[in-house]
All heavy atoms as a GROMACS GRO file, in nm:
protein
  584
    1MET      N    1  -3.271  -2.455   5.303
    1MET     CA    2  -3.163  -2.501   5.220
    1MET      C    3  -3.184  -2.464   5.073
    1MET      O    4  -3.090  -2.432   5.006
    1MET     CB    5  -3.150  -2.653   5.237
    1MET     CG    6  -3.020  -2.707   5.184
    1MET     SD    7  -2.877  -2.641   5.264
    1MET     CE    8  -2.816  -2.782   5.347
    2ALA      N    9  -3.306  -2.465   5.029
    2ALA     CA   10  -3.334  -2.433   4.889
    2ALA      C   11  -3.298  -2.288   4.859
    2ALA      O   12  -3.251  -2.258   4.750
    2ALA     CB   13  -3.480  -2.458   4.856
    3ARG      N   14  -3.319  -2.200   4.955
    3ARG     CA   15  -3.288  -2.058   4.930
    3ARG      C   16  -3.136  -2.039   4.910
    3ARG      O   17  -3.095  -1.956   4.832
    3ARG     CB   18  -3.337  -1.973   5.048
    3ARG     CG   19  -3.317  -1.827   5.029
    3ARG     CD   20  -3.392  -1.773   4.906
    3ARG     NE   21  -3.345  -1.641   4.875
    3ARG     CZ   22  -3.330  -1.592   4.754
    3ARG    NH1   23  -3.361  -1.665   4.650
    3ARG    NH2   24  -3.289  -1.472   4.734
    4GLY      N   25  -3.056  -2.116   4.981
    4GLY     CA   26  -2.912  -2.108   4.964
    4GLY      C   27  -2.871  -2.144   4.822
    4GLY      O   28  -2.788  -2.078   4.761
    5GLN      N   29  -2.931  -2.248   4.767
    5GLN     CA   30  -2.900  -2.292   4.630
    5GLN      C   31  -2.946  -2.185   4.530
    5GLN      O   32  -2.876  -2.156   4.432
    5GLN     CB   33  -2.968  -2.427   4.600
    5GLN     CG   34  -2.944  -2.480   4.462
    5GLN     CD   35  -2.797  -2.515   4.436
    5GLN    OE1   36  -2.719  -2.536   4.527
    5GLN    NE2   37  -2.761  -2.521   4.310
    6GLN      N   38  -3.065  -2.128   4.551
    6GLN     CA   39  -3.116  -2.024   4.462
    6GLN      C   40  -3.023  -1.903   4.464
    6GLN      O   41  -2.999  -1.838   4.362
    6GLN     CB   42  -3.256  -1.984   4.501
    6GLN     CG   43  -3.361  -2.090   4.472
    6GLN     CD   44  -3.497  -2.054   4.529
    6GLN    OE1   45  -3.508  -1.966   4.615
    6GLN    NE2   46  -3.599  -2.123   4.483
    7LYS      N   47  -2.972  -1.869   4.583
    7LYS     CA   48  -2.881  -1.755   4.597
    7LYS      C   49  -2.754  -1.778   4.517
    7LYS      O   50  -2.707  -1.690   4.446
    7LYS     CB   51  -2.849  -1.734   4.745
    7LYS     CG   52  -2.758  -1.616   4.772
    7LYS     CD   53  -2.736  -1.600   4.922
    7LYS     CE   54  -2.638  -1.489   4.951
    7LYS     NZ   55  -2.613  -1.476   5.095
    8ILE      N   56  -2.699  -1.896   4.524
    8ILE     CA   57  -2.576  -1.931   4.451
    8ILE      C   58  -2.602  -1.922   4.301
    8ILE      O   59  -2.521  -1.866   4.226
    8ILE     CB   60  -2.526  -2.069   4.492
    8ILE    CG1   61  -2.476  -2.066   4.637
    8ILE    CG2   62  -2.414  -2.117   4.400
    8ILE    CD1   63  -2.447  -2.203   4.694
    9GLN      N   64  -2.715  -1.977   4.257
    9GLN     CA   65  -2.747  -1.973   4.114
    9GLN      C   66  -2.766  -1.829   4.067
    9GLN      O   67  -2.722  -1.792   3.958
    9GLN     CB   68  -2.873  -2.054   4.088
    9GLN     CG   69  -2.854  -2.203   4.100
    9GLN     CD   70  -2.983  -2.280   4.087
    9GLN    OE1   71  -3.093  -2.226   4.100
    9GLN    NE2   72  -2.971  -2.411   4.063
   10SER      N   73  -2.831  -1.748   4.149
   10SER     CA   74  -2.851  -1.609   4.114
   10SER      C   75  -2.719  -1.534   4.102
   10SER      O   76  -2.696  -1.454   4.011
   10SER     CB   77  -2.940  -1.541   4.217
   10SER     OG   78  -2.957  -1.405   4.188
   11GLN      N   79  -2.626  -1.561   4.194
   11GLN     CA   80  -2.495  -1.497   4.191
   11GLN      C   81  -2.418  -1.538   4.067
   11GLN      O   82  -2.352  -1.455   4.002
   11GLN     CB   83  -2.415  -1.532   4.317
   11GLN     CG   84  -2.467  -1.464   4.443
   11GLN     CD   85  -2.396  -1.514   4.568
   11GLN    OE1   86  -2.333  -1.618   4.568
   11GLN    NE2   87  -2.409  -1.438   4.675
   12GLN      N   88  -2.425  -1.665   4.031
   12GLN     CA   89  -2.356  -1.713   3.911
   12GLN      C   90  -2.414  -1.649   3.787
   12GLN      O   91  -2.342  -1.610   3.694
   12GLN     CB   92  -2.366  -1.865   3.903
   12GLN     CG   93  -2.283  -1.936   4.006
   12GLN     CD   94  -2.308  -2.086   4.009
   12GLN    OE1   95  -2.405  -2.135   3.952
   12GLN    NE2   96  -2.218  -2.159   4.074
   13LYS      N   97  -2.547  -1.638   3.783
   13LYS     CA   98  -2.614  -1.579   3.667
   13LYS      C   99  -2.574  -1.430   3.654
   13LYS      O  100  -2.545  -1.383   3.544
   13LYS     CB  101  -2.765  -1.591   3.686
   13LYS     CG  102  -2.848  -1.536   3.572
   13LYS     CD  103  -2.995  -1.557   3.601
   13LYS     CE  104  -3.082  -1.485   3.503
   13LYS     NZ  105  -3.225  -1.494   3.538
   14ASN      N  106  -2.573  -1.358   3.765
   14ASN     CA  107  -2.535  -1.217   3.762
   14ASN      C  108  -2.387  -1.199   3.724
   14ASN      O  109  -2.353  -1.105   3.652
   14ASN     CB  110  -2.564  -1.151   3.897
   14ASN     CG  111  -2.712  -1.133   3.922
   14ASN    OD1  112  -2.792  -1.130   3.829
   14ASN    ND2  113  -2.750  -1.125   4.049
   15ALA      N  114  -2.301  -1.287   3.771
   15ALA     CA  115  -2.160  -1.280   3.737
   15ALA      C  116  -2.141  -1.304   3.587
   15ALA      O  117  -2.058  -1.238   3.522
   15ALA     CB  118  -2.080  -1.381   3.817
   16LYS      N  119  -2.217  -1.396   3.532
   16LYS     CA  120  -2.209  -1.425   3.388
   16LYS      C  121  -2.253  -1.303   3.306
   16LYS      O  122  -2.188  -1.265   3.208
   16LYS     CB  123  -2.293  -1.547   3.355
   16LYS     CG  124  -2.283  -1.589   3.211
   16LYS     CD  125  -2.366  -1.712   3.184
   16LYS     CE  126  -2.359  -1.753   3.038
   16LYS     NZ  127  -2.444  -1.869   3.010
   17LYS      N  128  -2.364  -1.239   3.348
   17LYS     CA  129  -2.412  -1.119   3.278
   17LYS      C  130  -2.310  -1.007   3.285
   17LYS      O  131  -2.284  -0.937   3.186
   17LYS     CB  132  -2.544  -1.072   3.340
   17LYS     CG  133  -2.666  -1.148   3.298
   17LYS     CD  134  -2.789  -1.084   3.356
   17LYS     CE  135  -2.914  -1.158   3.321
   17LYS     NZ  136  -3.035  -1.096   3.379
   18ALA      N  137  -2.249  -0.988   3.403
   18ALA     CA  138  -2.150  -0.881   3.421
   18ALA      C  139  -2.026  -0.908   3.334
   18ALA      O  140  -1.971  -0.816   3.274
   18ALA     CB  141  -2.110  -0.869   3.566
   19ALA      N  142  -1.986  -1.033   3.324
   19ALA     CA  143  -1.869  -1.068   3.242
   19ALA      C  144  -1.898  -1.043   3.094
   19ALA      O  145  -1.810  -0.991   3.022
   19ALA     CB  146  -1.831  -1.214   3.265
   20GLU      N  147  -2.017  -1.077   3.049
   20GLU     CA  148  -2.053  -1.053   2.908
   20GLU      C  149  -2.056  -0.904   2.877
   20GLU      O  150  -2.013  -0.859   2.773
   20GLU     CB  151  -2.188  -1.118   2.878
   20GLU     CG  152  -2.182  -1.269   2.873
   20GLU     CD  153  -2.318  -1.332   2.855
   20GLU    OE1  154  -2.420  -1.260   2.848
   20GLU    OE2  155  -2.325  -1.456   2.850
   21LYS      N  156  -2.111  -0.827   2.973
   21LYS     CA  157  -2.120  -0.682   2.954
   21LYS      C  158  -1.980  -0.621   2.949
   21LYS      O  159  -1.950  -0.535   2.865
   21LYS     CB  160  -2.200  -0.620   3.067
   21LYS     CG  161  -2.229  -0.473   3.049
   21LYS     CD  162  -2.319  -0.421   3.160
   21LYS     CE  163  -2.347  -0.273   3.144
   21LYS     NZ  164  -2.430  -0.222   3.252
   22LYS      N  165  -1.892  -0.665   3.037
   22LYS     CA  166  -1.756  -0.614   3.041
   22LYS      C  167  -1.680  -0.651   2.915
   22LYS      O  168  -1.604  -0.572   2.860
   22LYS     CB  169  -1.684  -0.669   3.164
   22LYS     CG  170  -1.547  -0.612   3.185
   22LYS     CD  171  -1.484  -0.662   3.314
   22LYS     CE  172  -1.348  -0.601   3.335
   22LYS     NZ  173  -1.283  -0.651   3.457
   23LYS      N  174  -1.701  -0.773   2.866
   23LYS     CA  175  -1.635  -0.818   2.744
   23LYS      C  176  -1.677  -0.735   2.625
   23LYS      O  177  -1.596  -0.696   2.542
   23LYS     CB  178  -1.665  -0.968   2.721
   23LYS     CG  179  -1.594  -1.026   2.603
   23LYS     CD  180  -1.624  -1.173   2.586
   23LYS     CE  181  -1.554  -1.231   2.467
   23LYS     NZ  182  -1.587  -1.371   2.445
   24ALA      N  183  -1.806  -0.706   2.614
   24ALA     CA  184  -1.856  -0.626   2.503
   24ALA      C  185  -1.800  -0.484   2.509
   24ALA      O  186  -1.764  -0.425   2.408
   24ALA     CB  187  -2.009  -0.624   2.506
   25GLN      N  188  -1.793  -0.427   2.627
   25GLN     CA  189  -1.740  -0.292   2.643
   25GLN      C  190  -1.591  -0.290   2.610
   25GLN      O  191  -1.544  -0.197   2.545
   25GLN     CB  192  -1.762  -0.244   2.787
   25GLN     CG  193  -1.716  -0.103   2.809
   25GLN     CD  194  -1.730  -0.060   2.953
   25GLN    OE1  195  -1.745  -0.143   3.041
   25GLN    NE2  196  -1.724   0.069   2.977
   26GLY      N  197  -1.516  -0.389   2.652
   26GLY     CA  198  -1.373  -0.394   2.625
   26GLY      C  199  -1.343  -0.400   2.476
   26GLY      O  200  -1.247  -0.339   2.429
   27ALA      N  201  -1.422  -0.468   2.402
   27ALA     CA  202  -1.402  -0.479   2.257
   27ALA      C  203  -1.420  -0.343   2.190
   27ALA      O  204  -1.346  -0.308   2.100
   27ALA     CB  205  -1.498  -0.581   2.198
   28ASP      N  206  -1.517  -0.264   2.238
   28ASP     CA  207  -1.538  -0.132   2.179
   28ASP      C  208  -1.418  -0.041   2.206
   28ASP      O  209  -1.375   0.032   2.118
   28ASP     CB  210  -1.665  -0.068   2.237
   28ASP     CG  211  -1.791  -0.142   2.194
   28ASP    OD1  212  -1.787  -0.210   2.090
   28ASP    OD2  213  -1.893  -0.131   2.262
   29GLN      N  214  -1.365  -0.045   2.325
   29GLN     CA  215  -1.250   0.038   2.358
   29GLN      C  216  -1.129  -0.005   2.278
   29GLN      O  217  -1.051   0.078   2.232
   29GLN     CB  218  -1.220   0.031   2.507
   29GLN     CG  219  -1.325   0.098   2.593
   29GLN     CD  220  -1.300   0.078   2.740
   29GLN    OE1  221  -1.220  -0.003   2.780
   29GLN    NE2  222  -1.372   0.154   2.822
   30LYS      N  223  -1.112  -0.133   2.263
   30LYS     CA  224  -0.997  -0.185   2.188
   30LYS      C  225  -1.007  -0.143   2.041
   30LYS      O  226  -0.908  -0.103   1.981
   30LYS     CB  227  -0.994  -0.337   2.198
   30LYS     CG  228  -0.869  -0.400   2.142
   30LYS     CD  229  -0.871  -0.549   2.154
   30LYS     CE  230  -0.780  -0.597   2.261
   30LYS     NZ  231  -0.770  -0.742   2.268
   31THR      N  232  -1.127  -0.150   1.984
   31THR     CA  233  -1.147  -0.109   1.846
   31THR      C  234  -1.120   0.040   1.828
   31THR      O  235  -1.056   0.081   1.731
   31THR     CB  236  -1.291  -0.143   1.801
   31THR    OG1  237  -1.315  -0.281   1.826
   31THR    CG2  238  -1.312  -0.112   1.654
   32ALA      N  239  -1.168   0.121   1.922
   32ALA     CA  240  -1.147   0.265   1.914
   32ALA      C  241  -0.999   0.299   1.926
   32ALA      O  242  -0.949   0.386   1.854
   32ALA     CB  243  -1.226   0.336   2.023
   33ALA      N  244  -0.929   0.232   2.015
   33ALA     CA  245  -0.786   0.257   2.030
   33ALA      C  246  -0.709   0.219   1.906
   33ALA      O  247  -0.616   0.289   1.864
   33ALA     CB  248  -0.733   0.182   2.153
   34LYS      N  249  -0.747   0.110   1.845
   34LYS     CA  250  -0.678   0.065   1.724
   34LYS      C  251  -0.706   0.161   1.608
   34LYS      O  252  -0.617   0.188   1.526
   34LYS     CB  253  -0.726  -0.077   1.688
   34LYS     CG  254  -0.641  -0.145   1.586
   34LYS     CD  255  -0.684  -0.288   1.567
   34LYS     CE  256  -0.567  -0.377   1.595
   34LYS     NZ  257  -0.598  -0.518   1.570
   35ALA      N  258  -0.825   0.216   1.601
   35ALA     CA  259  -0.859   0.310   1.495
   35ALA      C  260  -0.781   0.441   1.510
   35ALA      O  261  -0.756   0.510   1.412
   35ALA     CB  262  -1.009   0.338   1.495
   36ALA      N  263  -0.744   0.477   1.633
   36ALA     CA  264  -0.671   0.601   1.658
   36ALA      C  265  -0.525   0.592   1.612
   36ALA      O  266  -0.459   0.694   1.595
   36ALA     CB  267  -0.676   0.638   1.805
   37LEU      N  268  -0.472   0.472   1.594
   37LEU     CA  269  -0.333   0.455   1.552
   37LEU      C  270  -0.325   0.463   1.399
   37LEU      O  271  -0.338   0.363   1.330
   37LEU     CB  272  -0.279   0.321   1.602
   37LEU     CG  273  -0.280   0.304   1.754
   37LEU    CD1  274  -0.239   0.162   1.791
   37LEU    CD2  275  -0.191   0.404   1.820
   38VAL      N  276  -0.304   0.584   1.349
   38VAL     CA  277  -0.310   0.604   1.205
   38VAL      C  278  -0.174   0.617   1.137
   38VAL      O  279  -0.163   0.601   1.016
   38VAL     CB  280  -0.397   0.727   1.169
   38VAL    CG1  281  -0.540   0.702   1.208
   38VAL    CG2  282  -0.345   0.850   1.239
   39HIS      N  283  -0.068   0.650   1.214
   39HIS     CA  284   0.065   0.667   1.155
   39HIS      C  285   0.150   0.543   1.183
   39HIS      O  286   0.158   0.500   1.296
   39HIS     CB  287   0.133   0.791   1.212
   39HIS     CG  288   0.057   0.917   1.186
   39HIS    ND1  289   0.058   0.980   1.064
   39HIS    CD2  290  -0.023   0.989   1.266
   39HIS    CE1  291  -0.018   1.086   1.069
   39HIS    NE2  292  -0.071   1.094   1.192
   40THR      N  293   0.213   0.489   1.080
   40THR     CA  294   0.297   0.370   1.093
   40THR      C  295   0.440   0.403   1.054
   40THR      O  296   0.465   0.458   0.947
   40THR     CB  297   0.244   0.256   1.003
   40THR    OG1  298   0.106   0.234   1.038
   40THR    CG2  299   0.321   0.130   1.025
   41CYS      N  300   0.532   0.367   1.142
   41CYS     CA  301   0.674   0.389   1.115
   41CYS      C  302   0.719   0.297   1.002
   41CYS      O  303   0.696   0.176   1.009
   41CYS     CB  304   0.754   0.362   1.241
   41CYS     SG  305   0.932   0.379   1.220
   42PRO      N  306   0.784   0.349   0.898
   42PRO     CA  307   0.827   0.263   0.787
   42PRO      C  308   0.943   0.171   0.822
   42PRO      O  309   0.963   0.071   0.754
   42PRO     CB  310   0.867   0.364   0.680
   42PRO     CG  311   0.900   0.488   0.753
   42PRO     CD  312   0.811   0.491   0.875
   43VAL      N  313   1.015   0.201   0.928
   43VAL     CA  314   1.131   0.119   0.967
   43VAL      C  315   1.091   0.001   1.053
   43VAL      O  316   1.121  -0.113   1.024
   43VAL     CB  317   1.237   0.206   1.039
   43VAL    CG1  318   1.356   0.121   1.081
   43VAL    CG2  319   1.282   0.321   0.950
   44CYS      N  320   1.018   0.029   1.164
   44CYS     CA  321   0.986  -0.077   1.260
   44CYS      C  322   0.837  -0.115   1.261
   44CYS      O  323   0.798  -0.202   1.340
   44CYS     CB  324   1.031  -0.037   1.400
   44CYS     SG  325   0.948   0.109   1.465
   45ARG      N  326   0.756  -0.050   1.182
   45ARG     CA  327   0.612  -0.079   1.173
   45ARG      C  328   0.535  -0.054   1.303
   45ARG      O  329   0.429  -0.108   1.323
   45ARG     CB  330   0.587  -0.222   1.127
   45ARG     CG  331   0.645  -0.255   0.991
   45ARG     CD  332   0.571  -0.182   0.882
   45ARG     NE  333   0.626  -0.222   0.754
   45ARG     CZ  334   0.638  -0.139   0.652
   45ARG    NH1  335   0.602  -0.015   0.664
   45ARG    NH2  336   0.688  -0.180   0.539
   46THR      N  337   0.588   0.032   1.390
   46THR     CA  338   0.516   0.070   1.510
   46THR      C  339   0.410   0.173   1.472
   46THR      O  340   0.435   0.261   1.390
   46THR     CB  341   0.614   0.132   1.613
   46THR    OG1  342   0.714   0.038   1.640
   46THR    CG2  343   0.542   0.168   1.741
   47GLN      N  344   0.293   0.164   1.534
   47GLN     CA  345   0.185   0.257   1.503
   47GLN      C  346   0.176   0.365   1.610
   47GLN      O  347   0.190   0.336   1.729
   47GLN     CB  348   0.053   0.182   1.491
   47GLN     CG  349   0.051   0.086   1.375
   47GLN     CD  350  -0.079   0.012   1.365
   47GLN    OE1  351  -0.137  -0.027   1.465
   47GLN    NE2  352  -0.125  -0.007   1.243
   48MET      N  353   0.149   0.489   1.566
   48MET     CA  354   0.136   0.601   1.657
   48MET      C  355   0.010   0.680   1.625
   48MET      O  356  -0.036   0.680   1.511
   48MET     CB  357   0.259   0.693   1.643
   48MET     CG  358   0.373   0.652   1.729
   48MET     SD  359   0.524   0.586   1.661
   48MET     CE  360   0.517   0.552   1.496
   49PRO      N  361  -0.045   0.752   1.727
   49PRO     CA  362  -0.173   0.821   1.707
   49PRO      C  363  -0.163   0.955   1.636
   49PRO      O  364  -0.258   0.995   1.573
   49PRO     CB  365  -0.226   0.838   1.848
   49PRO     CG  366  -0.105   0.840   1.935
   49PRO     CD  367  -0.005   0.750   1.867
   50ASP      N  368  -0.050   1.026   1.647
   50ASP     CA  369  -0.042   1.158   1.586
   50ASP      C  370   0.098   1.185   1.530
   50ASP      O  371   0.194   1.117   1.568
   50ASP     CB  372  -0.078   1.266   1.690
   50ASP     CG  373   0.009   1.260   1.812
   50ASP    OD1  374   0.118   1.320   1.809
   50ASP    OD2  375  -0.031   1.196   1.910
   51PRO      N  376   0.111   1.283   1.442
   51PRO     CA  377   0.241   1.308   1.377
   51PRO      C  378   0.349   1.354   1.473
   51PRO      O  379   0.466   1.325   1.452
   51PRO     CB  380   0.211   1.415   1.273
   51PRO     CG  381   0.067   1.449   1.283
   51PRO     CD  382   0.004   1.363   1.387
   52LYS      N  383   0.313   1.428   1.578
   52LYS     CA  384   0.413   1.476   1.673
   52LYS      C  385   0.482   1.357   1.741
   52LYS      O  386   0.605   1.352   1.751
   52LYS     CB  387   0.347   1.567   1.776
   52LYS     CG  388   0.444   1.626   1.873
   52LYS     CD  389   0.371   1.721   1.969
   52LYS     CE  390   0.467   1.776   2.072
   52LYS     NZ  391   0.399   1.863   2.169
   53THR      N  392   0.404   1.263   1.788
   53THR     CA  393   0.457   1.142   1.851
   53THR      C  394   0.539   1.063   1.751
   53THR      O  395   0.645   1.009   1.784
   53THR     CB  396   0.344   1.056   1.908
   53THR    OG1  397   0.262   1.136   1.991
   53THR    CG2  398   0.396   0.937   1.986
   54PHE      N  399   0.490   1.057   1.629
   54PHE     CA  400   0.559   0.984   1.522
   54PHE      C  401   0.697   1.043   1.498
   54PHE      O  402   0.798   0.972   1.491
   54PHE     CB  403   0.475   0.988   1.396
   54PHE     CG  404   0.529   0.910   1.280
   54PHE    CD1  405   0.626   0.812   1.295
   54PHE    CD2  406   0.481   0.934   1.152
   54PHE    CE1  407   0.675   0.742   1.184
   54PHE    CE2  408   0.528   0.864   1.043
   54PHE     CZ  409   0.625   0.768   1.059
   55LYS      N  410   0.705   1.177   1.492
   55LYS     CA  411   0.837   1.243   1.468
   55LYS      C  412   0.930   1.219   1.585
   55LYS      O  413   1.048   1.190   1.566
   55LYS     CB  414   0.817   1.391   1.443
   55LYS     CG  415   0.948   1.458   1.405
   55LYS     CD  416   0.926   1.597   1.353
   55LYS     CE  417   1.058   1.655   1.306
   55LYS     NZ  418   1.042   1.783   1.241
   56GLN      N  419   0.879   1.230   1.709
   56GLN     CA  420   0.964   1.205   1.827
   56GLN      C  421   1.017   1.062   1.826
   56GLN      O  422   1.132   1.036   1.856
   56GLN     CB  423   0.883   1.230   1.954
   56GLN     CG  424   0.854   1.376   1.979
   56GLN     CD  425   0.762   1.398   2.097
   56GLN    OE1  426   0.700   1.305   2.147
   56GLN    NE2  427   0.753   1.522   2.142
   57HIS      N  428   0.929   0.968   1.791
   57HIS     CA  429   0.969   0.828   1.784
   57HIS      C  430   1.079   0.812   1.680
   57HIS      O  431   1.181   0.747   1.705
   57HIS     CB  432   0.849   0.740   1.747
   57HIS     CG  433   0.887   0.608   1.690
   57HIS    ND1  434   0.921   0.500   1.768
   57HIS    CD2  435   0.898   0.564   1.563
   57HIS    CE1  436   0.953   0.397   1.692
   57HIS    NE2  437   0.938   0.434   1.565
   58PHE      N  438   1.058   0.868   1.562
   58PHE     CA  439   1.153   0.850   1.453
   58PHE      C  440   1.290   0.910   1.487
   58PHE      O  441   1.393   0.850   1.459
   58PHE     CB  442   1.098   0.912   1.324
   58PHE     CG  443   1.157   0.852   1.201
   58PHE    CD1  444   1.102   0.737   1.146
   58PHE    CD2  445   1.270   0.907   1.142
   58PHE    CE1  446   1.158   0.680   1.034
   58PHE    CE2  447   1.326   0.849   1.029
   58PHE     CZ  448   1.271   0.736   0.975
   59GLU      N  449   1.289   1.028   1.549
   59GLU     CA  450   1.415   1.094   1.584
   59GLU      C  451   1.491   1.016   1.690
   59GLU      O  452   1.613   1.010   1.689
   59GLU     CB  453   1.391   1.237   1.630
   59GLU     CG  454   1.347   1.329   1.518
   59GLU     CD  455   1.305   1.465   1.568
   59GLU    OE1  456   1.278   1.481   1.690
   59GLU    OE2  457   1.296   1.556   1.485
   60SER      N  458   1.418   0.956   1.785
   60SER     CA  459   1.487   0.886   1.895
   60SER      C  460   1.524   0.742   1.859
   60SER      O  461   1.630   0.693   1.899
   60SER     CB  462   1.402   0.887   2.021
   60SER     OG  463   1.286   0.810   2.002
   61LYS      N  464   1.442   0.673   1.784
   61LYS     CA  465   1.466   0.532   1.754
   61LYS      C  466   1.545   0.508   1.625
   61LYS      O  467   1.611   0.406   1.611
   61LYS     CB  468   1.334   0.455   1.746
   61LYS     CG  469   1.250   0.460   1.872
   61LYS     CD  470   1.318   0.387   1.985
   61LYS     CE  471   1.229   0.390   2.107
   61LYS     NZ  472   1.289   0.328   2.222
   62HIS      N  473   1.532   0.597   1.529
   62HIS     CA  474   1.596   0.576   1.399
   62HIS      C  475   1.674   0.702   1.354
   62HIS      O  476   1.644   0.760   1.249
   62HIS     CB  477   1.490   0.541   1.293
   62HIS     CG  478   1.388   0.442   1.338
   62HIS    ND1  479   1.419   0.311   1.366
   62HIS    CD2  480   1.255   0.455   1.362
   62HIS    CE1  481   1.309   0.247   1.404
   62HIS    NE2  482   1.210   0.332   1.406
   63PRO      N  483   1.773   0.745   1.432
   63PRO     CA  484   1.843   0.872   1.399
   63PRO      C  485   1.924   0.865   1.270
   63PRO      O  486   1.945   0.967   1.206
   63PRO     CB  487   1.933   0.895   1.521
   63PRO     CG  488   1.953   0.760   1.580
   63PRO     CD  489   1.826   0.683   1.551
   64LYS      N  490   1.967   0.748   1.229
   64LYS     CA  491   2.048   0.735   1.108
   64LYS      C  492   1.966   0.721   0.981
   64LYS      O  493   2.017   0.739   0.871
   64LYS     CB  494   2.144   0.616   1.120
   64LYS     CG  495   2.245   0.634   1.231
   64LYS     CD  496   2.337   0.515   1.242
   64LYS     CE  497   2.437   0.535   1.354
   64LYS     NZ  498   2.527   0.420   1.370
   65SER      N  499   1.839   0.688   0.996
   65SER     CA  500   1.752   0.672   0.879
   65SER      C  501   1.704   0.809   0.830
   65SER      O  502   1.688   0.901   0.911
   65SER     CB  503   1.629   0.588   0.916
   65SER     OG  504   1.669   0.460   0.957
   66PRO      N  505   1.682   0.822   0.698
   66PRO     CA  506   1.632   0.950   0.647
   66PRO      C  507   1.489   0.973   0.695
   66PRO      O  508   1.407   0.882   0.705
   66PRO     CB  509   1.637   0.933   0.495
   66PRO     CG  510   1.640   0.786   0.474
   66PRO     CD  511   1.707   0.724   0.593
   67MET      N  512   1.458   1.099   0.724
   67MET     CA  513   1.326   1.138   0.774
   67MET      C  514   1.222   1.123   0.661
   67MET      O  515   1.244   1.168   0.551
   67MET     CB  516   1.332   1.284   0.820
   67MET     CG  517   1.203   1.334   0.883
   67MET     SD  518   1.171   1.272   1.048
   67MET     CE  519   1.302   1.346   1.141
   68PRO      N  520   1.108   1.059   0.693
   68PRO     CA  521   1.002   1.048   0.592
   68PRO      C  522   0.951   1.186   0.553
   68PRO      O  523   0.946   1.276   0.638
   68PRO     CB  524   0.893   0.966   0.662
   68PRO     CG  525   0.961   0.898   0.776
   68PRO     CD  526   1.075   0.986   0.814
   69PRO      N  527   0.910   1.204   0.429
   69PRO     CA  528   0.866   1.336   0.384
   69PRO      C  529   0.743   1.389   0.458
   69PRO      O  530   0.728   1.510   0.475
   69PRO     CB  531   0.835   1.316   0.236
   69PRO     CG  532   0.830   1.170   0.213
   69PRO     CD  533   0.907   1.106   0.323
   70GLU      N  534   0.656   1.303   0.509
   70GLU     CA  535   0.538   1.352   0.579
   70GLU      C  536   0.570   1.411   0.716
   70GLU      O  537   0.489   1.480   0.775
   70GLU     CB  538   0.433   1.241   0.596
   70GLU     CG  539   0.475   1.125   0.683
   70GLU     CD  540   0.530   1.007   0.605
   70GLU    OE1  541   0.564   1.020   0.488
   70GLU    OE2  542   0.538   0.898   0.664
   71LEU      N  543   0.693   1.390   0.765
   71LEU     CA  544   0.735   1.446   0.894
   71LEU      C  545   0.820   1.570   0.883
   71LEU      O  546   0.858   1.628   0.982
   71LEU     CB  547   0.813   1.338   0.974
   71LEU     CG  548   0.737   1.215   1.013
   71LEU    CD1  549   0.828   1.119   1.088
   71LEU    CD2  550   0.617   1.249   1.099
   72ALA      N  551   0.849   1.613   0.762
   72ALA     CA  552   0.940   1.726   0.743
   72ALA      C  553   0.886   1.855   0.804
   72ALA      O  554   0.962   1.933   0.862
   72ALA     CB  555   0.965   1.746   0.595
   73ASP      N  556   0.757   1.882   0.794
   73ASP     CA  557   0.701   2.007   0.843
   73ASP      C  558   0.635   1.996   0.981
   73ASP      O  559   0.578   2.093   1.029
   73ASP     CB  560   0.599   2.061   0.741
   73ASP     CG  561   0.483   1.967   0.718
   73ASP    OD1  562   0.497   1.848   0.750
   73ASP    OD2  563   0.379   2.014   0.670
   74VAL      N  564   0.645   1.884   1.049
   74VAL     CA  565   0.583   1.864   1.179
   74VAL      C  566   0.672   1.922   1.287
   74VAL      O  567   0.794   1.898   1.290
   74VAL     CB  568   0.559   1.711   1.206
   74VAL    CG1  569   0.504   1.691   1.345
   74VAL    CG2  570   0.463   1.655   1.103
   75GLN      N  571   0.612   2.000   1.378
   75GLN     CA  572   0.686   2.057   1.491
   75GLN      C  573   0.680   1.960   1.609
   75GLN      O  574   0.573   1.926   1.656
   75GLN     CB  575   0.625   2.191   1.534
   75GLN     CG  576   0.635   2.298   1.428
   75GLN     CD  577   0.778   2.340   1.401
   75GLN    OE1  578   0.860   2.343   1.492
   75GLN    NE2  579   0.808   2.372   1.277
   76ALA      N  580   0.796   1.916   1.657
   76ALA     CA  581   0.799   1.820   1.769
   76ALA      C  582   0.800   1.890   1.902
   76ALA      O  583   0.830   2.001   1.917
   76ALA     CB  584   0.922   1.731   1.756
   0.00000   0.00000   0.00000
């Protein structure tokens, strides 16, 4: 009977370690993804990773607004 209790405790301990490891890894990915979002739309404040995506977003979502000067020379 004692071995059964030790097995349960060991499983709980390993599950806790795995959860902590996964949580730490998830934070790194989230931080990296957030750092990649460098362009912000001046109209809706949506963030995009590159100028091509930014220009496509601006043309489709805000067709009546004037194009920002940083997007004038970007090829979509």
